[in-house]
Each structure stands twice: as C-alpha cells, then as structure tokens.
C-alpha positions, 0 to 999 in steps of 0.5 A: 526584527529588521536586519541590523544596518552594517557600519564599517569603520576604517582606521589606521593602526596608529595608537592615537587613531585607535584610541579615538576610534574606541571612543567613537565606537562607544557611542554606537554601543547602545544601538548595536546592543539592541540590534539596530546596527552591526559594527565591522572594523579591524577587530571584527574582520580579524575575528572572522577572517585572516584572508584580505580578499575575504575582508574586502568582501565583507566591506562590500556588504556594509550599508555605510563606510566611515573612514577615520582620517589622519595622516596615518590613514592616507599612508596606510595601504590597507586603509586605502584599499578598504576605502577604494573597495567601499567606493567601487562597491557603491557603499555610502561613505561618510569620512570623519576627520580625526587628526589634521593633515592636508587632506585636500591634497588627496583626491580620493578624500576630497570627493567626500568633502560634503559628507565629511564630519565634523561639519565644520571640517575641523579635526576631532582633535581640535574640538577636543582641545577647545571643548575639553570634552571629547564626548561632545564631539563624538556624540555629535558625530554618532548622531550624524551617522545615525541620522544617515543610516537610520533616519527613523531613530529620531522617532523611537519611542517606548512601546506601551502594552495595553493596560486594561488587563493589568489594571483589572488584575492589579485591582483584583489582587488589591481586593483579595489583599484587603479581604485576606488582611481582614481575615488575618486580623480576625484570626489573630485575635488571641494575640495583642492588637499590635501583633494583629495589625502587624500581621494584617499589614504584612499580608496586605503588603504582600498582595500590594507587591503582587499588584505592583508586579502586575503593573510593571509592564505599564509603569516601566515599559522596556520594549522600543518600537520605531515609528515608520 
C-alpha cells in the first residue's frame, strides 16, 4: 500500500478557529481512515513531541501545509513559525481563509493568494452565514485540497473480484440444497404435509444463505482501488 500523503494543518488556539478546524478535519477523516492521507496538527505534534524544534521538523516532512488564516493566526508566533518552516522547506502551501481580516497587508500571506481557499477569497465564516450550511463550504475546501495532494482520488472505484468461481460455487450450493430439501421431504413422510414442506423449506433456505455468502464479495465489493 502506498505511503499516506501527509497534510499539516496550522491554526491558532482561538476557540472559534479550533471549532472550524474540527469541522474541516471531519471531511478528511474517511481518507485518513483508509490510509490515503495522514493528518498532522497541533494535537498530533503534542502527542508525538513537546520539543518545538522537533515539531517544526515534522512539518518539513509534510506533503502539503494548510494554514487556517484569521487575525489570531497572524498574531500567533507559533503559527507564523510553522508557516515559515513549511515555506523554507518548500512544502506546498494552500491557505484557507477562516475569518475575515486584512490579510493583504501580510506579505507572507499574499504570496499564496492564487492558492487560497475558498476560491472567491471570501472567508469561511461568510460562506456559513450566507449558506446556513457549514458542511457545504467545508466539503468544497476538502475536495480542493484532495485534488491537489491526491489527484487520483477522482478516479477511485471499487475493485470487484473475479466472479466466475463464486458463481459456480453458489450454483453448486443451490443444487446441493435442492437435493437435500428433497431428501428431507421424503424422510419426513411420517409427519404431516405442512411439517414436510416446512422442514424442506428450512433446509433449502439454509443452503440459499450459504450461496449468498459465497456471492457477498461480488454483490458488495469492499476494496477500493485507484486508477493510475
């Protein structure tokens, strides 16, 4: 399996920024869960190391840095250090404008204007106010980031196993089930006709369930593959 792409999220400790980051992060959870991306953030850095220099070194290893911009971000010395480390390490940077402020007054921000999200350069908080649905803007941001770091995501499809073997196996099970049901019906002749039919039906149903289990991998594929 390919090594997960590492995305570094940088954000301030201001409560509103933390809440917005939590919502953005949720949209990456599925890809993180199946090993396509790995998330590095304040919580992860704190978990792995309390050494600031070592934390900055972790940022250098990222494939993509996503600074979540707000007035609290540009007044947070630690955030600015993280942004500078990503820039000096030539990590690709895609800023997300969380809350409105005069970001154009900051040269270390304006140089990433062409990569900034949302695409209309309006802050996330404004989109939430207008749409009354924060999932919409967070989904679009997540899709944009994924398209940059994992362009092959768009061609993901479920990998279907070769079905011939399973179809043959299921057919054999059904045939055996029919034969077994007939035998059960004949062997229960001393019972009433209702009981005969009931036992024969239960026998066939059991074999039918086994056949469905054999076909499960075809009917419900659960392995994803990426077209290259």
